[in-house]
C-alpha positions in Angstrom: 13.3 -38.1 16.0 16.1 -39.4 13.7 19.7 -38.3 13.5 18.9 -35.8 10.8 16.9 -33.7 13.2 19.7 -31.1 13.8 20.0 -30.6 10.0 16.3 -30.1 9.7 16.3 -27.7 12.6 19.0 -25.6 11.0 17.1 -25.7 7.6 14.0 -24.6 9.5 15.9 -21.7 10.9 17.1 -20.8 7.4 13.5 -21.1 6.1 12.2 -18.8 8.9 15.0 -16.2 8.2 14.2 -16.3 4.5 10.6 -15.6 5.2 11.1 -13.3 8.3 8.0 -11.2 7.6 5.7 -14.1 6.9 4.0 -15.2 10.2 2.3 -18.2 8.5 5.7 -19.5 7.4 7.2 -18.9 10.9 4.4 -21.0 12.5 4.5 -23.7 9.8 8.2 -24.2 10.2 7.9 -24.5 14.0 4.9 -26.9 13.6 6.7 -29.0 11.0 9.6 -29.5 13.5 7.2 -30.2 16.3 5.3 -32.7 14.1 8.6 -34.4 13.1 9.6 -34.7 16.8 6.5 -36.9 17.2 8.2 -39.4 14.8 5.4 -39.5 12.3 5.0 -42.2 9.6 5.8 -40.6 6.3 7.1 -41.3 2.8 9.1 -38.7 0.9 10.3 -39.3 -2.6 11.6 -35.9 -3.6 8.5 -34.9 -5.5 5.7 -35.7 -3.0 5.4 -36.0 0.8 2.8 -38.5 2.1 2.4 -38.2 5.9 0.0 -39.9 8.2 -2.4 -37.3 9.6 -1.6 -36.3 13.1 -5.3 -35.7 14.0 -6.8 -38.6 12.0 -4.1 -41.2 12.3 -6.5 -43.7 13.8 -8.7 -43.5 10.7 -5.6 -44.0 8.4 -5.9 -40.6 6.8 -2.8 -39.6 4.8 -1.9 -36.0 3.9 -0.3 -35.4 0.6 1.7 -32.4 -0.5 4.0 -31.4 -3.3 5.2 -28.3 -1.3 2.8 -26.0 -3.1 -0.6 -27.5 -2.5 -1.7 -29.8 0.4 -4.7 -32.1 1.2 -4.7 -31.2 4.9 -7.5 -29.2 6.5 -5.1 -26.1 6.6 -4.4 -26.5 2.9 -6.4 -23.4 2.0 -4.0 -21.3 4.1 -0.9 -19.7 2.6 1.3 -22.3 4.4 0.9 -25.4 6.5 3.2 -27.6 8.5 3.1 -30.3 5.8 4.3 -27.9 3.0 7.0 -26.5 5.3 8.1 -30.1 6.1 8.2 -30.9 2.4 10.5 -27.9 1.8 12.8 -29.0 4.7 13.0 -32.6 3.6 13.7 -31.5 0.0 16.4 -29.1 1.1 18.0 -31.9 3.1 17.9 -34.3 0.1 19.4 -31.7 -2.1 22.3 -31.2 0.4 22.8 -35.0 0.8 22.3 -36.2 -2.7 21.5 -33.8 -5.5 21.6 -36.5 -8.1 18.7 -38.3 -6.3 16.5 -35.2 -6.5 17.4 -34.6 -10.2 16.6 -38.2 -11.0 13.2 -38.0 -9.2 12.4 -34.8 -11.2 13.3 -36.4 -14.5 11.3 -39.6 -13.6 8.1 -37.7 -13.1 5.6 -38.7 -15.7 4.2 -35.8 -17.6 0.7 -35.7 -19.1 0.5 -36.9 -22.8 -0.2 -33.3 -24.0 2.5 -31.6 -21.9 4.0 -28.7 -23.8 1.3 -28.5 -26.4 -0.9 -25.4 -26.4 -4.4 -25.9 -24.9 -7.2 -26.7 -27.3 -9.5 -23.8 -27.8 -12.8 -25.5 -28.6 -14.4 -22.2 -29.8 -11.8 -21.3 -32.4 -12.7 -22.2 -36.0 -9.7 -23.9 -37.7 -8.2 -22.4 -40.8 -8.7 -24.1 -44.2 -6.7 -27.3 -44.3 -6.1 -27.2 -40.5 -7.5 -30.1 -38.5 -10.3 -29.4 -36.1 -9.7 -29.8 -32.4 -9.3 -33.4 -31.6 -9.5 -34.6 -35.2 -6.5 -35.6 -37.3 -6.0 -34.1 -40.8 -6.7 -37.1 -43.1 -7.2 -35.8 -46.6 -7.6 -38.2 -49.4 -4.6 -38.4 -51.7 -6.5 -38.1 -55.0 -3.9 -36.0 -56.8 -5.4 -32.5 -56.1 
């Protein structure tokens, strides 16, 4: 375990206190610290945590989480050790270098249609309004 382990242990305690009534968070925070003590191979960039699976490391399986969803076998549960570890690492990064975290958030690539309302394929467009997916190209014939 690296030199930041005491910081992460304190942050895990804060996470557990913040979620005192949530047993899944209590277990996940403890399991995250236990997993970190095994010195896992991981990559954390502030927006995603990629960590080599503890149970399938020999097969080269990576678990990916953004702190909300997770690709692990326990991903269907309310909380898992990977999501808890993501939260701990993110909290540590915010304390150490908030500008790094802000930069990572800004650098995230958004989908091309981000911020546009979803297309309702069943809606009939009003007169002069382009149909979904089609530009409004009217001939300029002086009308």
